[in-house]
C-alpha positions as CSV (number, residue, x, y, z in Angstrom):
1,X,-13.7,-36.9,3.0
2,X,-16.0,-34.2,1.7
3,X,-16.6,-33.0,5.3
4,X,-12.9,-32.7,5.8
5,X,-12.5,-30.7,2.6
6,X,-15.4,-28.4,3.6
7,X,-13.9,-27.8,7.1
8,X,-10.5,-27.1,5.6
9,X,-12.0,-24.7,3.1
10,X,-13.8,-22.9,5.9
11,X,-10.6,-22.6,7.9
12,X,-8.7,-21.2,5.0
13,X,-11.5,-18.7,4.3
14,X,-11.6,-17.6,7.9
15,X,-7.9,-17.2,8.0
16,X,-8.0,-15.2,4.8
17,X,-10.7,-12.9,6.1
18,X,-8.6,-12.3,9.3
19,X,-5.5,-11.5,7.2
20,X,-7.4,-9.1,5.0
21,X,-8.9,-7.4,8.0
22,X,-5.5,-7.1,9.6
23,X,-4.0,-5.7,6.4
24,X,-6.9,-3.2,6.1
25,X,-6.1,-1.9,9.6
26,X,-2.4,-1.6,8.8
27,X,-3.2,0.3,5.6
28,X,-5.5,2.6,7.5
29,X,-2.8,3.3,10.1
30,X,-0.2,3.9,7.4
31,X,-2.6,6.4,5.6
32,X,-3.1,8.3,8.8
33,X,0.6,8.4,9.7
34,X,1.4,9.6,6.2
35,X,-1.3,12.2,6.3
36,X,0.0,13.7,9.6
37,X,3.6,13.5,8.3
38,X,2.6,15.5,5.2
39,X,0.8,18.0,7.3
40,X,3.9,18.4,9.6
41,X,6.4,18.7,6.7
42,X,4.6,19.9,3.6
43,X,7.7,21.5,2.0
44,X,9.7,18.3,2.3
45,X,7.0,16.3,0.7
46,X,6.5,18.9,-2.1
47,X,10.3,18.9,-2.8
48,X,10.4,15.1,-2.8
49,X,7.5,14.9,-5.2
50,X,9.1,17.5,-7.4
51,X,12.3,15.5,-7.4
52,X,10.6,12.3,-8.3
53,X,8.7,14.0,-11.1
54,X,12.0,15.5,-12.5
55,X,13.7,12.1,-12.4
56,X,10.7,10.4,-14.1
57,X,10.7,13.1,-16.8
58,X,14.4,12.7,-17.4
59,X,14.0,8.9,-17.7
60,X,11.0,9.3,-20.1
61,X,13.0,11.7,-22.3
62,X,16.0,9.4,-22.3
63,X,13.9,6.4,-23.4
64,X,12.0,8.5,-26.0
65,X,15.1,9.6,-27.9
């Protein structure tokens, strides 16, 4: 029984490691894609960030009053 539990635990750990590794690769790809997108369209990203900042400021002011 203990051997079965150990085997199951090892399988779960191996599968978890594979999932984390796969997720890390996806995050790396997303980061590179976003970086190249920002480099290709800096004005759009700047205006988008500015808009998000303005909306956030308006919401904070609204909640503060």
